[in-house]
C-alpha positions as CSV (number, residue, x, y, z in Angstrom):
1,M,78.1,85.0,112.0
2,R,79.6,85.3,108.5
3,K,83.4,85.2,108.1
4,T,86.1,85.9,105.3
5,L,87.5,82.9,103.6
6,V,91.0,83.2,102.5
7,I,93.2,81.0,100.8
8,T,96.8,80.9,100.8
9,G,99.6,78.7,99.0
10,H,98.2,76.1,96.7
11,G,94.7,74.8,96.3
12,K,91.3,74.4,94.5
13,L,88.4,75.8,95.1
14,F,85.1,73.8,93.8
15,R,81.3,73.7,95.0
16,K,79.3,71.0,96.5
17,G,75.7,71.9,96.5
18,G,75.4,75.2,98.3
19,R,78.9,74.9,99.9
20,L,82.6,76.1,98.5
21,K,85.0,73.4,99.2
22,V,88.6,74.1,99.6
23,V,91.4,72.0,99.3
24,S,94.5,73.7,100.5
25,Q,97.7,72.8,102.3
26,S,95.4,72.8,105.5
27,G,93.4,70.1,104.0
28,L,89.8,69.7,102.9
29,S,87.6,72.1,104.2
30,G,83.6,73.6,103.6
31,I,81.6,76.4,104.1
32,P,78.1,77.4,103.5
33,V,78.1,80.0,101.0
34,K,75.1,82.1,103.4
35,Y,78.1,82.4,106.3
36,L,80.8,84.2,103.8
37,D,81.0,88.0,103.2
38,F,84.1,87.8,100.8
39,V,86.8,85.4,99.8
40,A,90.3,86.3,99.2
41,V,92.7,84.1,97.2
42,M,96.3,84.6,97.9
43,G,98.4,81.9,95.7
44,R,97.9,79.6,93.1
45,V,94.4,78.4,93.3
46,S,92.2,76.7,91.1
47,L,88.6,77.9,90.7
48,S,85.9,76.3,88.8
49,G,83.0,77.6,87.1
50,E,80.4,76.5,89.3
51,A,82.1,77.8,92.2
52,V,82.3,81.2,90.4
53,D,78.6,81.1,89.8
54,L,77.7,80.3,93.4
55,L,79.6,83.1,94.4
56,L,78.0,85.5,92.0
57,N,74.4,84.7,92.3
58,N,75.3,85.2,96.2
59,G,76.6,88.2,95.6
60,I,80.0,87.5,97.2
61,P,83.0,88.8,95.9
62,L,86.0,87.0,95.1
63,F,89.6,88.7,95.6
64,F,92.6,87.5,93.7
65,L,95.7,88.9,95.6
66,S,99.6,88.9,95.2
67,R,101.8,88.0,97.8
68,F,103.3,91.7,97.9
69,G,100.2,93.9,98.7
70,N,98.1,94.1,95.1
71,I,94.8,93.0,94.0
72,K,95.3,91.2,90.5
73,G,91.5,91.1,90.1
74,M,88.3,91.4,91.3
75,L,84.4,89.3,90.7
76,L,82.3,91.6,91.6
77,D,78.1,92.0,92.0
78,G,77.0,95.1,93.1
79,V,80.2,95.8,96.2
80,L,81.1,99.1,94.1
81,K,77.6,100.7,93.4
82,S,76.5,100.2,96.9
83,N,77.1,102.1,100.2
84,Y,78.2,105.0,97.9
85,T,77.8,107.2,100.8
86,K,80.2,105.6,102.8
87,R,83.0,106.7,100.3
88,L,81.3,110.3,100.2
89,S,81.5,110.5,104.0
90,Q,85.2,109.0,104.0
91,F,85.5,112.4,101.5
92,E,84.2,114.9,103.8
93,A,85.6,113.6,106.8
94,K,88.7,114.0,104.8
95,Q,88.3,117.6,104.3
96,K,86.4,118.5,107.4
97,R,87.9,116.7,110.6
98,G,90.8,114.5,108.9
99,I,92.9,115.4,111.8
100,E,90.1,113.5,114.2
101,V,90.2,110.5,112.3
102,A,93.9,110.7,112.3
103,R,93.8,111.3,116.4
104,R,91.2,108.0,116.4
105,I,93.9,105.9,114.6
106,I,97.2,106.6,116.9
107,L,94.9,106.2,119.8
108,L,94.1,102.8,119.2
109,K,97.5,101.6,118.4
110,L,98.5,103.2,121.5
111,E,96.1,100.9,123.4
112,E,97.0,98.0,121.3
113,I,100.3,98.5,122.0
114,E,99.9,98.7,125.9
115,K,97.9,95.5,125.8
116,A,100.2,93.0,123.9
117,F,103.6,94.6,125.3
118,R,102.2,95.4,128.8
119,L,103.6,99.3,128.2
120,D,102.7,102.0,130.0
121,L,101.7,105.0,127.2
122,R,100.2,107.2,129.0
123,D,102.4,110.3,128.5
124,L,101.9,109.8,124.8
125,K,98.3,109.3,124.7
126,V,97.4,112.7,126.5
127,R,99.5,114.1,123.5
128,V,97.2,112.8,121.2
129,P,94.3,115.3,121.4
130,E,96.9,118.3,121.1
131,S,98.1,117.4,117.9
132,I,97.4,119.7,115.4
133,N,98.7,117.5,112.3
134,S,99.8,114.3,110.9
135,E,103.3,115.1,111.4
136,E,102.9,115.4,115.1
137,L,100.6,112.4,115.1
138,L,103.3,110.4,113.3
139,G,106.0,111.6,115.8
140,L,103.7,110.3,118.6
141,E,103.6,106.8,116.6
142,G,106.9,106.8,115.8
143,E,108.0,107.0,119.6
144,A,105.6,104.7,120.9
145,S,106.6,102.4,117.7
146,K,110.2,102.5,119.1
147,R,109.7,101.6,122.7
148,M,107.2,98.5,121.3
149,F,110.3,97.5,119.1
150,S,112.3,98.0,122.2
151,A,110.5,95.5,124.3
152,F,110.1,93.3,121.3
153,R,113.9,93.3,120.9
154,E,114.4,92.1,124.4
155,N,111.9,89.6,124.4
156,I,113.4,87.5,121.2
157,K,116.9,87.1,122.8
158,G,118.1,84.1,122.1
159,C,115.8,83.4,119.0
160,G,119.4,82.9,116.9
161,L,118.2,85.6,114.6
162,R,120.0,89.2,114.0
163,F,117.3,91.8,115.2
164,E,119.2,95.6,116.1
165,G,115.4,97.9,115.8
166,R,112.9,97.9,112.8
167,A,114.3,98.9,109.7
168,Y,113.2,98.4,106.1
169,R,113.1,99.4,102.5
170,P,115.4,97.0,102.8
171,P,115.2,94.9,105.5
172,P,118.7,94.7,107.1
173,D,118.7,91.5,109.1
174,E,116.1,88.5,109.4
175,V,113.9,89.5,111.8
176,N,112.9,92.6,109.8
177,A,112.7,90.6,106.5
178,V,109.7,88.6,108.1
179,L,108.0,91.3,109.8
180,S,107.8,93.5,106.7
181,L,106.3,90.4,104.8
182,A,103.8,89.7,107.9
183,Y,102.7,93.5,107.3
184,T,102.5,93.4,103.9
185,F,100.2,90.2,103.9
186,A,97.8,92.0,106.4
187,Y,98.1,94.7,103.7
188,C,96.6,92.6,101.4
189,L,93.8,91.5,102.8
190,A,93.0,94.9,104.1
191,L,92.2,96.1,100.5
192,P,89.6,93.9,100.1
193,L,88.4,94.4,103.2
194,V,88.1,98.1,102.8
195,I,86.3,97.6,99.7
196,F,84.0,95.2,100.4
197,M,83.0,97.3,103.7
198,G,82.0,100.4,101.3
199,Y,85.1,102.6,101.6
200,D,87.8,103.9,99.5
201,P,90.8,102.2,99.7
202,Y,92.8,105.4,98.7
203,I,91.6,108.4,100.8
204,S,93.3,108.2,103.9
205,F,93.7,110.4,107.0
206,L,97.2,109.4,108.7
207,H,99.3,108.0,106.0
208,T,100.2,110.2,102.3
209,K,99.1,107.8,99.0
210,R,102.0,107.4,96.9
211,G,101.9,105.7,93.4
212,T,99.4,103.1,94.0
213,H,99.5,103.0,97.5
214,A,96.4,102.1,99.4
215,S,96.7,104.5,101.8
216,F,93.5,104.2,103.6
217,C,94.4,100.3,104.1
218,S,97.5,101.8,105.7
219,D,95.3,103.7,108.5
220,I,93.4,100.5,109.4
221,I,96.6,98.3,109.9
222,E,98.3,100.1,112.3
223,P,96.2,99.0,115.2
224,V,96.6,95.7,114.5
225,R,100.7,95.7,113.8
226,P,101.1,94.7,117.7
227,F,98.6,91.9,117.4
228,L,101.0,91.0,114.4
229,T,104.1,91.9,116.1
230,K,103.3,89.8,119.1
231,Q,102.4,86.4,117.3
232,L,105.6,86.6,115.5
233,E,107.7,87.3,118.6
234,W,106.3,83.6,119.9
235,I,107.4,81.7,116.6
236,L,110.5,83.5,116.5
237,L,111.0,82.2,120.0
238,Q,110.4,79.0,119.1
239,K,112.9,78.9,116.8
240,R,110.6,78.1,113.5
241,F,113.3,80.3,111.3
242,E,116.6,79.5,111.0
243,P,119.6,81.9,109.4
244,K,119.1,79.4,106.6
245,D,115.8,80.8,105.1
246,F,117.2,83.8,104.3
247,N,119.4,85.3,101.7
248,R,121.1,88.2,101.5
249,S,121.0,90.5,98.0
250,G,122.6,93.9,98.3
251,K,122.2,95.9,101.5
252,G,118.8,93.8,102.1
253,V,118.0,90.3,103.5
254,Y,115.4,88.4,102.3
255,L,113.2,85.1,102.7
256,N,114.1,82.4,100.2
257,K,112.2,79.2,99.4
258,S,111.8,77.9,102.8
259,G,111.5,80.6,104.4
260,M,108.6,82.1,102.8
261,E,106.7,78.6,103.1
262,K,107.2,78.6,106.8
263,L,106.3,82.1,107.1
264,L,102.8,81.4,105.1
265,K,102.2,78.2,107.1
266,W,102.5,80.6,110.0
267,F,100.2,83.2,108.3
268,E,97.7,80.8,107.5
269,S,97.2,79.8,111.2
270,I,96.5,83.7,111.9
271,K,94.7,84.7,108.9
272,E,91.4,84.4,110.3
273,E,92.2,86.6,113.6
274,T,94.0,89.0,111.1
275,V,90.8,89.6,109.4
276,E,88.8,89.8,112.3
277,R,90.7,92.6,114.2
278,L,91.4,94.6,110.5
279,K,87.2,94.5,110.6
280,E,87.2,95.5,114.2
281,S,90.4,98.4,113.2
282,L,87.9,99.7,110.4
283,I,84.8,99.4,112.3
284,R,85.8,101.6,115.1
285,I,87.6,104.3,112.9
286,G,84.4,104.4,110.5
287,E,82.9,105.3,113.9
288,E,85.0,108.9,113.5
289,I,83.7,108.7,109.8
């Protein structure tokens, strides 16, 4: 089974025979290159020329990501010129049956909310097939998310951090700051995944493209948000974050250096499962494309 290698924080990537060796905050590890689909680097990682040759010679893309949702650079060997039919199908689906794909995305998210938070959303799910545009679907998604975050708020009582409800741009409290950055990390991983699997990251069905926003990546993240939210619920209840891990700037609250280190450590522990869930989301949405 092939896997994605994600490296966060500081580290080194070098070659030893037919294996990639990784020195990261998790320690020293190695993986045979034949088991990789692509490599994503999110942080300051030194890379040997031999490692680059090994990846390129085996057709394995390497993506350099920022912590805030941007691809800083890519090393590709044939990825963009392959699977072009998928991008054509995606464009045709956008023109001819975009609402069906958008419904699929919303249904998947509602199902994941039900599983993660044990909520009954049947009253919303039966309205999805009747929705005729993305505005109606986003209204249903908004109501489902409201219920999810209401349950989330009840579940994290006693965590020692503030949270009145989901809000962002800017995040008004500590929990929203953590949620926003966790979702951004998932966006960072969705972008190379979408490109690797042959889709166009900018042709979306639910979200509207704004500027450089890769809106299709936001589409495939929607069904994964309940998982990320539940994972954060657990670490908040363990009180891994404290008020001292945050700073206020203007109307917003943001993680400081100690808070960022804690969040990166947490994300390191769930990055592989996050990638697998993003893959599953993309595959299931792709069935409608």
